[in-house]
Legacy VTK file of the C-alpha trace (Angstrom):
# vtk DataFile Version 3.0
C-alpha trace
ASCII
DATASET POLYDATA
POINTS 393 float
0.141 0.084 -0.044
1.488 3.406 -0.892
1.628 6.194 1.656
2.055 9.745 0.939
5.425 11.233 1.692
6.015 13.714 4.404
5.363 17.407 3.672
7.733 19.889 5.271
6.176 23.382 6.899
8.361 26.452 7.984
8.779 26.728 11.521
10.596 27.944 14.880
10.916 26.343 18.011
11.073 28.879 20.688
11.611 29.228 24.289
9.320 31.895 25.846
9.703 32.578 29.445
9.444 28.872 31.260
7.618 27.627 28.305
8.486 26.660 24.769
6.396 25.797 21.428
6.681 25.384 17.728
6.053 28.655 15.985
4.438 29.455 12.626
3.749 32.243 9.997
0.304 31.644 9.155
0.961 32.214 5.555
3.497 29.257 5.543
0.374 26.788 6.709
-0.916 24.375 4.083
-3.923 26.198 2.732
-6.566 23.919 4.556
-4.760 24.975 8.087
-4.729 28.680 7.355
-8.147 28.946 8.994
-9.930 27.475 12.088
-11.168 24.003 12.059
-10.390 20.438 11.940
-7.692 20.465 9.586
-5.639 22.782 11.498
-6.064 20.985 14.665
-5.078 17.883 13.016
-2.142 19.474 11.736
-0.826 20.728 15.132
-1.652 17.641 16.990
0.462 15.969 14.539
3.363 18.332 14.963
3.183 18.287 18.548
2.970 14.399 18.605
-0.469 13.979 20.194
-2.644 12.394 21.456
0.409 9.995 23.009
-1.090 7.347 25.287
2.356 6.836 26.276
2.581 10.289 27.529
6.074 11.017 25.976
5.806 12.700 22.511
8.647 10.748 21.146
6.931 11.408 17.832
6.703 14.838 17.616
7.943 18.193 18.776
6.058 18.416 22.105
7.810 17.888 25.298
4.910 15.875 27.102
4.040 18.541 29.672
1.360 21.646 29.277
4.858 23.906 29.249
6.047 22.277 26.292
2.844 21.216 24.171
2.305 24.449 22.949
1.723 25.969 19.153
1.793 29.638 18.096
0.407 30.846 14.634
1.296 34.653 13.698
0.483 36.950 10.976
0.196 40.857 10.185
-2.194 42.319 12.522
-5.979 42.694 11.254
-6.444 45.496 13.872
-5.618 49.081 13.717
-2.467 50.210 15.588
-1.143 46.496 16.028
1.884 44.971 14.199
1.205 41.254 14.549
-1.891 38.796 15.455
-0.947 35.873 17.855
-2.850 32.886 18.040
-2.269 30.290 20.751
-3.142 26.585 20.463
-2.557 24.601 23.525
-2.022 20.970 22.556
-3.435 18.291 24.922
-0.988 15.448 25.270
-3.176 12.230 25.859
-6.335 13.366 24.048
-7.074 14.490 20.353
-7.699 18.160 20.783
-6.263 21.796 20.707
-7.666 24.056 23.563
-8.086 27.745 22.022
-9.724 29.140 25.160
-6.776 31.317 25.955
-3.350 32.711 25.840
-0.040 31.687 26.962
1.689 34.506 28.951
5.052 33.145 28.718
5.466 32.432 24.961
3.883 36.049 24.701
7.471 37.091 25.373
8.628 35.357 22.290
5.993 36.739 20.100
7.732 40.002 19.423
11.174 38.338 18.446
9.565 36.176 15.938
7.218 38.760 14.440
10.339 40.872 13.870
12.807 38.232 12.595
9.800 36.955 10.410
9.299 40.298 8.791
5.726 40.856 10.236
6.879 44.217 11.969
7.258 47.058 9.604
11.160 47.907 9.372
10.587 51.489 10.544
9.309 50.260 13.661
12.675 48.544 14.442
15.633 50.712 15.776
19.205 49.829 14.596
20.092 49.774 18.302
17.501 49.856 21.491
14.249 48.892 22.262
11.671 47.735 19.711
7.859 48.190 21.027
5.812 45.301 19.347
1.960 45.789 19.549
0.392 42.363 19.628
-3.160 41.477 19.332
-3.817 38.432 21.291
-6.573 36.915 19.253
-7.616 34.212 21.506
-8.807 36.601 24.258
-8.954 39.683 22.004
-6.543 41.615 23.976
-3.437 43.959 23.501
-0.115 42.928 24.692
3.166 45.364 24.310
6.522 43.412 23.942
9.657 45.497 24.573
12.444 43.650 22.415
15.972 44.685 22.659
17.501 45.290 19.339
21.122 45.134 18.515
22.598 46.216 15.070
19.206 46.100 13.584
18.542 42.297 14.958
16.619 40.897 17.703
19.001 40.715 20.944
18.493 37.133 22.645
21.427 36.763 24.921
21.984 38.611 28.011
22.262 38.337 32.024
18.690 38.345 32.923
17.967 35.494 34.994
14.478 33.840 35.330
13.745 31.288 37.693
12.437 28.108 36.032
15.173 28.836 33.026
18.351 27.307 33.364
20.480 29.768 31.544
20.493 33.811 31.391
19.364 35.543 28.315
18.104 39.169 27.232
15.158 40.574 29.175
11.881 41.246 27.508
9.481 43.257 29.210
5.646 42.020 28.604
2.874 44.522 29.251
-0.858 43.075 29.500
-3.302 45.877 28.827
-6.929 45.537 29.963
-6.195 41.966 31.274
-9.238 41.050 32.251
-10.273 38.147 30.109
-13.195 37.780 27.969
-16.600 39.935 28.374
-18.195 40.990 31.664
-17.069 41.162 35.331
-13.542 40.560 36.239
-15.059 38.548 39.212
-17.960 36.661 37.285
-19.384 35.719 40.409
-19.776 39.099 41.568
-17.867 38.685 44.798
-13.957 38.783 45.653
-14.287 35.789 47.826
-17.191 32.988 47.518
-17.672 29.654 49.195
-17.328 26.757 46.531
-19.400 23.932 47.285
-17.677 21.033 45.640
-19.874 17.748 45.982
-18.052 14.755 47.539
-14.873 16.972 48.143
-15.777 19.745 50.386
-16.611 23.623 50.807
-13.596 26.008 50.022
-13.201 29.789 50.043
-12.256 30.708 46.344
-11.380 33.714 44.481
-12.575 33.372 41.116
-10.955 35.925 38.493
-10.988 36.711 34.929
-7.767 38.501 34.566
-4.698 37.057 32.132
-6.817 33.888 32.048
-9.641 32.657 34.364
-8.018 31.445 37.584
-9.608 30.017 40.523
-7.507 30.528 43.872
-8.160 28.299 47.124
-6.369 28.659 50.425
-3.601 26.107 50.510
-4.574 25.036 54.021
-8.192 24.421 53.212
-7.229 21.849 50.835
-4.726 20.206 52.992
-1.427 21.580 51.488
1.224 24.085 52.998
1.772 25.908 49.702
5.426 24.717 49.668
4.827 21.781 47.571
7.081 20.652 44.354
5.941 19.050 41.193
6.295 15.493 42.413
4.410 16.043 45.695
1.335 16.535 43.722
1.882 14.973 40.010
2.627 11.272 41.707
-0.795 11.580 43.476
-3.415 10.464 41.229
-6.154 11.188 43.880
-4.731 14.813 44.470
-4.871 15.244 40.770
-8.518 14.134 40.549
-9.370 16.412 43.593
-8.004 19.303 41.968
-9.769 18.734 38.734
-13.142 18.303 40.520
-12.559 21.642 42.189
-11.635 23.226 38.732
-14.687 21.924 37.057
-17.011 23.122 39.443
-15.409 26.433 39.745
-15.401 26.687 35.757
-19.462 26.136 35.749
-19.711 28.687 38.778
-17.655 31.281 36.798
-20.143 30.592 33.770
-17.413 29.298 31.389
-19.040 26.026 31.010
-23.026 25.309 31.454
-22.526 21.577 32.205
-19.540 19.543 34.576
-19.092 17.380 31.346
-17.705 20.259 29.509
-14.832 20.590 31.594
-13.110 17.890 30.327
-12.708 19.659 26.916
-11.684 22.804 28.194
-8.390 21.866 30.051
-6.615 25.148 29.237
-9.142 27.305 31.301
-9.951 27.893 33.952
-6.632 27.254 35.711
-6.522 26.366 39.597
-4.106 27.530 42.146
-3.642 27.746 45.786
-2.146 30.438 47.850
-0.409 30.552 51.369
1.531 33.158 53.437
5.177 33.366 52.882
7.339 30.583 54.238
11.028 29.445 53.511
11.388 26.512 51.158
13.773 24.803 48.910
13.168 25.301 45.280
13.098 22.378 42.533
16.710 23.730 41.429
17.885 23.148 45.023
17.620 27.127 45.565
17.187 28.247 48.974
13.876 30.698 49.008
13.699 32.433 52.399
10.361 33.644 53.943
11.273 37.304 53.487
12.328 37.062 49.792
8.534 36.780 48.836
5.052 38.148 49.890
3.308 34.919 49.427
3.341 31.235 48.134
1.613 30.050 44.914
1.137 26.481 43.370
-0.825 26.395 40.146
-1.961 23.564 37.848
-1.885 23.695 34.074
-3.499 20.708 31.959
-3.857 18.770 34.674
-0.478 18.817 36.535
1.204 21.002 38.979
3.568 23.613 36.833
7.020 23.455 37.018
7.332 27.377 37.742
4.147 29.807 37.041
2.319 30.443 33.814
2.387 33.822 32.526
-0.908 34.187 32.222
-1.619 32.897 35.874
1.119 35.424 37.014
-1.087 38.168 35.500
-4.021 36.667 37.358
-1.886 36.623 40.666
-0.645 40.424 40.213
-4.243 41.811 39.789
-5.783 39.788 42.330
-2.831 40.776 44.709
-3.624 44.659 43.795
-7.216 44.236 45.054
-7.607 44.136 48.820
-9.806 41.310 49.879
-9.257 38.669 47.415
-7.346 35.280 48.540
-4.238 36.344 47.033
-4.240 39.774 48.509
-4.904 38.163 52.150
-2.210 35.771 51.841
0.360 38.396 50.903
-0.711 40.590 53.954
-3.604 42.543 52.831
-3.904 46.103 51.879
-3.072 48.222 48.750
-0.016 46.982 46.511
0.772 47.255 43.046
3.520 44.491 42.615
3.908 41.258 44.151
6.708 38.517 44.907
5.731 35.195 44.873
7.211 31.699 45.378
6.537 29.157 42.825
8.021 25.584 42.566
11.197 26.775 40.596
11.822 29.909 42.806
10.325 33.528 42.610
8.668 35.984 40.141
7.856 39.706 40.461
4.868 40.887 38.589
2.987 44.230 38.809
-0.702 45.515 38.047
-2.777 48.258 38.415
-6.385 47.898 39.317
-9.213 50.358 40.412
-12.861 50.347 41.471
-15.171 52.332 39.167
-19.101 52.176 40.470
-18.381 49.173 42.469
-16.774 47.047 39.825
-13.019 46.308 39.822
-11.266 46.724 36.462
-7.462 46.348 35.863
-5.629 48.641 33.465
-2.556 46.627 32.845
-0.171 43.878 34.201
3.445 43.877 33.641
6.321 41.334 34.225
9.804 40.513 32.556
10.606 37.145 30.745
13.042 36.181 28.193
12.945 34.503 24.936
15.177 32.991 22.407
15.081 30.604 18.998
16.130 27.178 19.839
15.754 26.000 16.184
14.679 27.145 12.839
13.835 25.364 9.715
10.975 22.966 8.642
8.710 20.755 10.680
7.564 17.450 8.765
4.232 15.554 9.097
3.198 12.898 7.125
1.423 13.766 3.936
-1.861 12.465 4.819
-2.375 14.669 8.337
-4.827 16.653 6.377
-6.800 14.327 4.839
LINES 1 394
393 0 1 2 3 4 5 6 7 8 9 10 11 12 13 14 15 16 17 18 19 20 21 22 23 24 25 26 27 28 29 30 31 32 33 34 35 36 37 38 39 40 41 42 43 44 45 46 47 48 49 50 51 52 53 54 55 56 57 58 59 60 61 62 63 64 65 66 67 68 69 70 71 72 73 74 75 76 77 78 79 80 81 82 83 84 85 86 87 88 89 90 91 92 93 94 95 96 97 98 99 100 101 102 103 104 105 106 107 108 109 110 111 112 113 114 115 116 117 118 119 120 121 122 123 124 125 126 127 128 129 130 131 132 133 134 135 136 137 138 139 140 141 142 143 144 145 146 147 148 149 150 151 152 153 154 155 156 157 158 159 160 161 162 163 164 165 166 167 168 169 170 171 172 173 174 175 176 177 178 179 180 181 182 183 184 185 186 187 188 189 190 191 192 193 194 195 196 197 198 199 200 201 202 203 204 205 206 207 208 209 210 211 212 213 214 215 216 217 218 219 220 221 222 223 224 225 226 227 228 229 230 231 232 233 234 235 236 237 238 239 240 241 242 243 244 245 246 247 248 249 250 251 252 253 254 255 256 257 258 259 260 261 262 263 264 265 266 267 268 269 270 271 272 273 274 275 276 277 278 279 280 281 282 283 284 285 286 287 288 289 290 291 292 293 294 295 296 297 298 299 300 301 302 303 304 305 306 307 308 309 310 311 312 313 314 315 316 317 318 319 320 321 322 323 324 325 326 327 328 329 330 331 332 333 334 335 336 337 338 339 340 341 342 343 344 345 346 347 348 349 350 351 352 353 354 355 356 357 358 359 360 361 362 363 364 365 366 367 368 369 370 371 372 373 374 375 376 377 378 379 380 381 382 383 384 385 386 387 388 389 390 391 392
C-alpha cells in the first residue's frame, strides 16, 4: 500500500519565559490549515505528537508537559495600531484536541522576537539599536500585549544576563505588558464577589477567589485543601487522588464562573480555567535546590496547568496573581498580607517571580488597566517541521 510522503512546513522552535513551543507564520501553513477548523487542529496535533497514550511525545515536537505542548500562529495584524496577530493553541498530550480558549503568557514574550525576525513588523518600527515596541493583538482573548524587544545592530538581541527562575540559562530581558488584562467580556469577578464559598460535592466547601484576568483562574487557600504552599511537582503530580481532587474543584469553579454550562464540558476545556492555591510566605527549597527565604517573597502560589502542577508559573496565571494581589480582600491579597499593593513577589516551585498590576474600583466594579512582568525568549531551532502527507486528509 502506497503512503503519501512527508510534507515540510517552515517553523521555528522557541522558548518564551518558562515555556516553549512551535511557531508558525500563518502564510506558511498549508491552505487547509490557514483557517480555524479540524484540518488545522489535526496538523498541530501531529506536529506536537498528540495524542500520545505513552505521554512522551516521542514522535513529535512536544515535550509531554503543558509547558512544552504549545503552538503559535502569527500573521500581520488585522487590527488598527497593532503589528501582529497572535493565536495560541494548547495541544492536549493524551487526547485529540487543541484548546483555543486562552492565551499563553510565557510565549507572549517570544511573539515580538519572532514577528520581527519574520518580517511581520514594519522595518521603520525597528531601531538599529535600542528597544523595539511590538504591539500584539492576542486573538484568543482579543486583548493587547506590548512586548519591549531589545535590538542590537538591527536584529533581535537574545543573549544577556537576565535570569528567570525556571529557566536554566540567562538571556536578554523582554518586558511584557498586558493591557486591560481581564479575560473575556463581563465582570473581572464573574460571581460578583471577591471571595465565594465554592461547594464541591464529595470534596468539600472552600473559600475561592475566581477572577478573569490574564486567564480565568480559581484561587483557593492551601491550608483548606490540605497543603502548605511549599509543594514541588512530585508532591502533587505523583498523587492521582490529589490530581482528581483538583480537577473536580476546577470543574465546579468553571461552572460557577459561567465558563461551562455542564460539568461534563470541563474535560474538553483543560486550558481554562486554571486552578491555584495560595499561602502566606514561608521558607522552602525550590526544585533547583535554591533556598527561598520567607522574607524573599510576599506569598506562596502553586498552580496547575492541563491537569498537572506547573514547574514554575504560567505567565497568564502570573497576571491573575498580580491583579488579584492588587485588590484588597481577595485570597491572593490576604495571603500576601492584605492592603493596597501594585506589585507582588511570589514563590513558585522553581523560585520566585515579581509581577505588577494596576487595578481600580469604578462604580463598585473592579477593573485592571495593565499587568507587567519581565521574561526572556530565544530561538532554539528554525527550519521546517515535517508531518506525514495524509495528516490533512
